[in-house]
N, C-alpha and C positions, 0 to 999 in steps of 0.2 A: 206908699210915695211912687210916683211914676217914673217908670225908666227912660233913662237918658237917651239922648240920641247915640251916645258911645256905649251906651247896655245894648243898643238893640244891632250896633255893627258887631259887637264880640258875638253876636249869636250865630253868626256864619265863621268864624274863624277862631271858634274852642277848639284846645288842640285836642287830636284821640286818646292822648295818654290821658289827661285827666278824665275823659268824662266816658270815652268808649272804652276803651280796656278796664281803665279802674270802675268805672260805674257797670258794668260786666260781673268784675269780679266781686264789686259791691252786693250788686242783688242777687248775683251769684251765693252772697253768704247769708241774703234777705231769704233766699226760696228756700237753702236749706234750713230756716228756723221755723220754716211755713209762713209766707207771709199772710196765708188765710187760714188759719188752723181752722178754725171752724169747719172750713170750705172743706181743706181735705180728710176731714171726717167723715163727709158723706161717697168716700169713694171709697172706703175700709168699712172691715168688719168692728161689730162691736165688742168692745174689751172685756173676757171672761171676768165673771165677776169673782172669779177667785185668785186674781192676780190688779183686780183694780186699783188699792188703795196703794201696793205695792207701782204701777203704771204712773199712776196719777204724781207720786212722787217725784219718781223720775222724771215726767215730764214736767214738770214743777221746775227741779235743777235746769232742765234743758231751756226752758225757757228766759230762767236767770243768766245764761249764759256761763252758767258752774257744768261745762262740759265731761270733766275729771266724774264729779259725783253722779252726773245721770248716768256715764257707761257702767259704774259701778253699780248702780239699782239696775238697771236693763241687765245685766248679765245675768241679774236674779232673775227678774223676770225672763227671760230667756231659758234659763235651768229649767225655770217652774214648767212654763209652754214654749217648747222647741218649734213648735209649728205655728206660731203666733207673727206673723210675717211683720206689722206696725211697729214691734221692739227693735226688729231689726233695720228698718227703714230708720227708724228714730236714733239707734246705735248708731250704724252709718252716718247721719247729720253729725252728731256729738262727736265722730271720729274725723268729721270732716273739717269741723271747727278748730281741731287738733292740728289739722293739717296731716293726718296720717291715713292719706289719699289709698292707698292699698286697701287697709283693714273698713273703711267706708267702701270700697268698691264691693270688698268681698261680702258685707253687710245685705248692699242692695239688692246683691246678686243671686241671694241664699233669700231674699224674702221674693224677688221674682220667681223662683225653683218652687215657694210653696204657694204662692198665689200670683200665675201668671196674667193675670187680669186686673193686680195694681196699679193703679194709674200713678200714685204716688212716685211707688217704686221706680217706674218709668220714666218719671221727670227727675226725683233729686239721683239718681245716675248719669241722665242725661246731663245735669249742673257739672256733676264730676267731671264725666266726658269732655265736656266742653271746656270751662276755664281752670282743669287743674290737671287733664291726662293730655290735652291737646289733642284729640280726637273727634273736629268736630261733625263728621259725616255722621258720626256713629250720634252724636248727639244729637241730632236733627233727626234721626230716625225715631230714638226713643220718645222724645217730644211727640212726635206727629204718632207711635203708639199713645201715648199718654191721653189726646185727643180725643184717639178716634174710640176709647176706653170709656173717657166720661166726655162728653163733649162740652159738657158747663165748668171743667175745671179750670179755673180762671187763672192759677197757677202755672199751669202750663201752659199756657196762650203767656204769660207774662214773660217766661223765661224765654219762650220761644222767641220773641221779639228780643230778648238781650242779644240773643244769638246772633239772629237777623243785626242787627246794631252792631255786633262785632266784624260781620261781613259786609258793613255798607251796602245793604239791601236794605236801603229807608224805608221804601214803600212797603216790603213786608213787613216791615219791624212794625210799621203804623198800623198796619190792619192788623196785625194781634196787639198791640197795646189798646187801640178802639176795641177790639172784641172783650180785650180784659176789661177795658173801662165799664163795656155794657153790662158782664158779669157782675163787678164790685165798683158801684160808681163814685166811690167815696175814697179809690186807692190813691192817696198820694205818690207814692212810686209810678205807678203808670201816667200818670200827667206828666210827671217832672220826668221820667224819661221821652216819653210822647214830644215832649217839647226840643228836648235835644234833637230828636230825630226831626222834625219839621225842621228846626233851625239849621241842622247840615242838609238838608234840601233846599235853603235858602228863604223857605216861609218865614219870615220874621212874625208878621202878624197872628200865624197861630201857634207859631213857640210861645210868644209873648203871653197871649190867653190861655196859654196852658200851665207856663210856668207861674203866671199868676194865680189859678186854680187852684195849684199844688201848695202855694205856699199860705192859704186861709185853709187848708184839711189837718186835722188836727191827728198826729202820730199815734201810733199804734199804743196803747197801756203798757203791755206787751215786753215788760226789759229789752228782749234780745230784736225783738222786732221794732222796738222804739230806736234802738239805737242807730239802728239799718234807717228807720225812715227822718234821726234828725240828720245824717249822713246825706242823706240824697234831697233833703231840704236846702242844708247847708251850700249845697252845690248847686240849687235851683236861684237861691238868695246871690251866688255868683254870675249866675247869666244876669239877672237882675242888675247888674250892679250894686250889689247892697252888701260889701265885704264883712260890715261891724257884724249884719245880724249871723253871715256864714260861721263869722269864728266863734260865735255867739253857741252854736246849735254844734258846731265841732266839738268845744270843751264841756257841754252838757252830754255828748255821746260817752266820753271819757268817764264822766264822773257816774254816770248810770251804771256803767259794766268797766271798770279799769282794766280789765284782764284781756281786751279786745284791741288786736293788733289793728286790725286794719284803721280802726279809729285813730288810732296813734300815727298812722303812719297820712291818714289824710289830713290830722293838723299838721303834720310836718310840710308836708306839703304845700299846703296854704300859707303857712309861716315863709316856706322859702321860696315859693314861685309866686307870691301874689303880686301883679302889678303895681296894688297903689303901695309907695313905699312906706307907709308908717305902720300897716299890718306884718311888714317880714319882721322876722329875726332868727338868724340863726343861729344861733349858740340853743336855743331854745327847740329848733327845728330840727340840729343835728341829736338834744337828749330823747326827741319824741322818735325819730328818726330808730334811734338806736332800740328805743325800747320795742317798737314797733318788730324790729327783726329778732328782739327776744325773745319774744311772746308765740310769732311765728316759725321760731327756730331757722329762720332766714332761708326757708322752701320757697318764696317766690320771689322771683326775678326784681317785681317792685317794689321792694324791702330795698334792694337794693339801689334802683333809682331813686327813691326819694332819700335815701341815704346823703346820693350822690350828690343831688339836687341841694340839701343841707349843709352838707359842707362845701358847695363852691358859695352859696349865701355867706357861711362864715368865715369865710376867703382862705378856704383849707383847699387848692386846688388839686394836691399833689390825690389829696384821699377822694376828693370828688371823683379823679381819673381813676384810681383804685375801684373805686365800686360802681362806676359808671360802665367798664368794662366787665366787672362779674355778673351785672344785672345780662351783659350782652352774652355772657356765656347760656343762656337758656335757652335750647332749643326750640319750644315751643310758641316763641314768638312770634307776632301775628307781624307779615311785611311790614307792615305801616307803622307798626309798634318797633319794631329793630331800626328803621329808618330814621323815628324820631330820635330813640335814645343812641343813634349811631351819632347825628345832628348837635344831642346835648354835648356827649362825650367830643365832639369837636369843638365846642364851648369851652369845655371845661381846659380842653388844652390851651386853648388861646389865654386862660386865665379869665373867664367871663362866665357870671352866673346867668340860669337860665331864668325867665320870665312867661308865666304861664299866658294866655289869653282865654277870654270867655266869651 
């Protein structure tokens, strides 16, 4: 389907709430579940034969998105091999999926203590620092270390690009996305993210070209990574002005792993704020946003922001104001994100819903 002129115009006006911060968090989750498991393995020592079956079982739980089971089995792996850094990295990533950030950080730090040349440990710690702990400078330093240690570690380039994207440093983001694509040419996530960066620069031709490549690439077959890919492809469909296909991918992501809070949050945001009236559903948006908050234990301001938008679409502006104010209590909000939350609060106080732009 050829994108309309309206779709092309949306490219330069996409709200940073929907793509910059939400995409950054979304792709942080992708990083924590290892966008390229096989590639990450090249940066780490082999699994000892004595724990291989146990490790493989823990990794299988992790890839399925079952963080609770993965942590239990990784606990046993670590008990048997207390100096095996990869087990700490993956257990830390599982803790991050449960929004237990301090436990995740402790595991990443322990992995680095054991193996100070482990690029994956620095990369995953950087993700946590950037998107959950509000320490962007520490994150950039860790991404740089990961790349110095493993110059062909695609995930480190990709995640550093997301970090630059959040800082609105589009030139460096594009450079890192391009390097990521050079290393892994068929990465849906890299093409979709670079499309957004080009769009923010006003380069519509390249943005549309990347978006069209992204939607042709197949999502990962690993369930947790597949959910991530579907979410990003849904956002790419929105860029191209195809909300029906976007909604299909958002729903499919939930079907694959019903325990992913971010998947419910993305669906809720779409149902509450989609510019095309026929795709909005306030009641379902409130239900999905509430589920997202429950699954993430309400530890992210984005959940409250989405719940506020959902209540506004449902016509309950008192609740919309309440939850938007709650989202603004997050001290780690970037200036641009805070500004957009404040604009939405003003809208809700005027008893008006929010409409996103793509």
